[in-house]
SERO-660392 format. One record per residue (C-alpha): x, y, z. Coordinates in steps of 0.25 Angstrom, whole numbers, plus 5000, padded with zeros to 4 digits. Each point is the difference from the previous one (the first is absolute). Layout:
N
<r><east>X</east><north>Y</north><up>Z</up></r>
...
***
This chain:
113
<r><east>5288</east><north>5443</north><up>5371</up></r>
<r><east>5006</east><north>4998</north><up>4987</up></r>
<r><east>5002</east><north>4989</north><up>4990</up></r>
<r><east>5010</east><north>4998</north><up>4990</up></r>
<r><east>4993</east><north>4993</north><up>4990</up></r>
<r><east>5000</east><north>4993</north><up>4986</up></r>
<r><east>4986</east><north>4998</north><up>4995</up></r>
<r><east>5004</east><north>4989</north><up>4991</up></r>
<r><east>5006</east><north>4992</north><up>5011</up></r>
<r><east>4990</east><north>4990</north><up>5007</up></r>
<r><east>5006</east><north>5001</north><up>5014</up></r>
<r><east>5001</east><north>5015</north><up>4999</up></r>
<r><east>4985</east><north>5000</north><up>4997</up></r>
<r><east>4997</east><north>4990</north><up>5012</up></r>
<r><east>5008</east><north>5010</north><up>5009</up></r>
<r><east>4992</east><north>5012</north><up>4996</up></r>
<r><east>4987</east><north>4992</north><up>5001</up></r>
<r><east>5004</east><north>4996</north><up>5015</up></r>
<r><east>5002</east><north>5015</north><up>5003</up></r>
<r><east>4986</east><north>5003</north><up>4994</up></r>
<r><east>4994</east><north>4988</north><up>5007</up></r>
<r><east>5005</east><north>5006</north><up>5013</up></r>
<r><east>4994</east><north>5013</north><up>4997</up></r>
<r><east>5013</east><north>5007</north><up>4996</up></r>
<r><east>5001</east><north>5008</north><up>4987</up></r>
<r><east>5015</east><north>5002</north><up>4998</up></r>
<r><east>5008</east><north>5010</north><up>4992</up></r>
<r><east>5003</east><north>4991</north><up>4987</up></r>
<r><east>5014</east><north>5002</north><up>4994</up></r>
<r><east>5001</east><north>4992</north><up>4987</up></r>
<r><east>5015</east><north>4999</north><up>5001</up></r>
<r><east>5000</east><north>4995</north><up>4985</up></r>
<r><east>4996</east><north>5013</north><up>4995</up></r>
<r><east>5007</east><north>5008</north><up>5011</up></r>
<r><east>5013</east><north>4993</north><up>5003</up></r>
<r><east>5006</east><north>5002</north><up>5014</up></r>
<r><east>5013</east><north>5007</north><up>5000</up></r>
<r><east>5012</east><north>4994</north><up>5008</up></r>
<r><east>4999</east><north>5008</north><up>5011</up></r>
<r><east>4985</east><north>4996</north><up>5002</up></r>
<r><east>5003</east><north>4986</north><up>4999</up></r>
<r><east>5010</east><north>5002</north><up>5011</up></r>
<r><east>4990</east><north>5006</north><up>5009</up></r>
<r><east>4990</east><north>4989</north><up>4997</up></r>
<r><east>5010</east><north>4990</north><up>5003</up></r>
<r><east>5002</east><north>5006</north><up>5014</up></r>
<r><east>4985</east><north>5000</north><up>5002</up></r>
<r><east>4999</east><north>4986</north><up>4996</up></r>
<r><east>5012</east><north>4996</north><up>5008</up></r>
<r><east>5006</east><north>4992</north><up>4989</up></r>
<r><east>5012</east><north>5001</north><up>4991</up></r>
<r><east>4997</east><north>5001</north><up>4985</up></r>
<r><east>5004</east><north>4986</north><up>4997</up></r>
<r><east>4988</east><north>4996</north><up>5009</up></r>
<r><east>4990</east><north>5008</north><up>4991</up></r>
<r><east>5005</east><north>4998</north><up>4986</up></r>
<r><east>4993</east><north>4990</north><up>4991</up></r>
<r><east>5010</east><north>4990</north><up>4996</up></r>
<r><east>4991</east><north>4993</north><up>4990</up></r>
<r><east>5000</east><north>5012</north><up>4991</up></r>
<r><east>5007</east><north>5000</north><up>4987</up></r>
<r><east>5007</east><north>5014</north><up>5003</up></r>
<r><east>5006</east><north>4993</north><up>5013</up></r>
<r><east>5006</east><north>4989</north><up>4991</up></r>
<r><east>5004</east><north>5010</north><up>4989</up></r>
<r><east>5007</east><north>5010</north><up>5009</up></r>
<r><east>5007</east><north>4988</north><up>5008</up></r>
<r><east>4995</east><north>5005</north><up>5013</up></r>
<r><east>5003</east><north>4987</north><up>5006</up></r>
<r><east>5014</east><north>5004</north><up>5000</up></r>
<r><east>4996</east><north>5013</north><up>5007</up></r>
<r><east>4991</east><north>4996</north><up>5012</up></r>
<r><east>5009</east><north>5005</north><up>5011</up></r>
<r><east>5002</east><north>5014</north><up>4992</up></r>
<r><east>4988</east><north>5008</north><up>5005</up></r>
<r><east>5004</east><north>5012</north><up>4992</up></r>
<r><east>5000</east><north>4992</north><up>4986</up></r>
<r><east>4986</east><north>4993</north><up>5004</up></r>
<r><east>4993</east><north>5013</north><up>5003</up></r>
<r><east>5006</east><north>5006</north><up>4987</up></r>
<r><east>4994</east><north>4988</north><up>4993</up></r>
<r><east>4987</east><north>5001</north><up>5006</up></r>
<r><east>4999</east><north>5015</north><up>4997</up></r>
<r><east>5003</east><north>4997</north><up>4986</up></r>
<r><east>4991</east><north>4987</north><up>4999</up></r>
<r><east>4989</east><north>5002</north><up>5009</up></r>
<r><east>4995</east><north>4986</north><up>4996</up></r>
<r><east>5011</east><north>4995</north><up>5009</up></r>
<r><east>4993</east><north>5005</north><up>5013</up></r>
<r><east>4992</east><north>4990</north><up>5007</up></r>
<r><east>4985</east><north>5004</north><up>5001</up></r>
<r><east>4991</east><north>5005</north><up>5006</up></r>
<r><east>5008</east><north>5008</north><up>5011</up></r>
<r><east>4990</east><north>5007</north><up>5010</up></r>
<r><east>5005</east><north>5011</north><up>5008</up></r>
<r><east>4993</east><north>5006</north><up>5013</up></r>
<r><east>5009</east><north>5012</north><up>5006</up></r>
<r><east>5014</east><north>4995</north><up>5003</up></r>
<r><east>4996</east><north>4985</north><up>4998</up></r>
<r><east>4999</east><north>4992</north><up>4988</up></r>
<r><east>4997</east><north>4985</north><up>4996</up></r>
<r><east>5000</east><north>4991</north><up>4987</up></r>
<r><east>4986</east><north>4997</north><up>4998</up></r>
<r><east>5003</east><north>4985</north><up>4995</up></r>
<r><east>4992</east><north>4994</north><up>5005</up></r>
<r><east>4990</east><north>5012</north><up>5002</up></r>
<r><east>4997</east><north>4996</north><up>5015</up></r>
<r><east>5014</east><north>5005</north><up>5003</up></r>
<r><east>4993</east><north>5014</north><up>4998</up></r>
<r><east>4993</east><north>4997</north><up>5013</up></r>
<r><east>5011</east><north>5005</north><up>5009</up></r>
<r><east>4999</east><north>5014</north><up>4994</up></r>
<r><east>4985</east><north>5001</north><up>5003</up></r>
***
C-alpha cells in the first residue's frame, strides 16, 4: 500500500495512523516534497474513480488565486494546477494496486484493507 501524505495535515496523519493501527506499514510519499506530475495525477484520478474537481482542495488560497472555480470542468487545467501547487491535492490518498481512496475520514481506507 502507498499513502500520498502531508505530515503537516492532521487528517493525513490520521490516515497514516489508521493504516498502522491495522498492521499496514505503507510506502509514504510526501507529495509536498515530491510533487506528482500531471500524468501521475491522471493515473491517480482513474484509481480513485474521481475527476480532479472531486479531489481538489477548494479552500486553499492557491485555488482562489488561480481562479480554478472557473475551470472546474477542465480536467487538464486542474491536473496542471495540482502538479504545480501540490497543496491543492486532497489528502491523504491511499493506493492499493489499481484502487485508491481519499482517507477523509480515515475509515474510508477500510475498503482497501
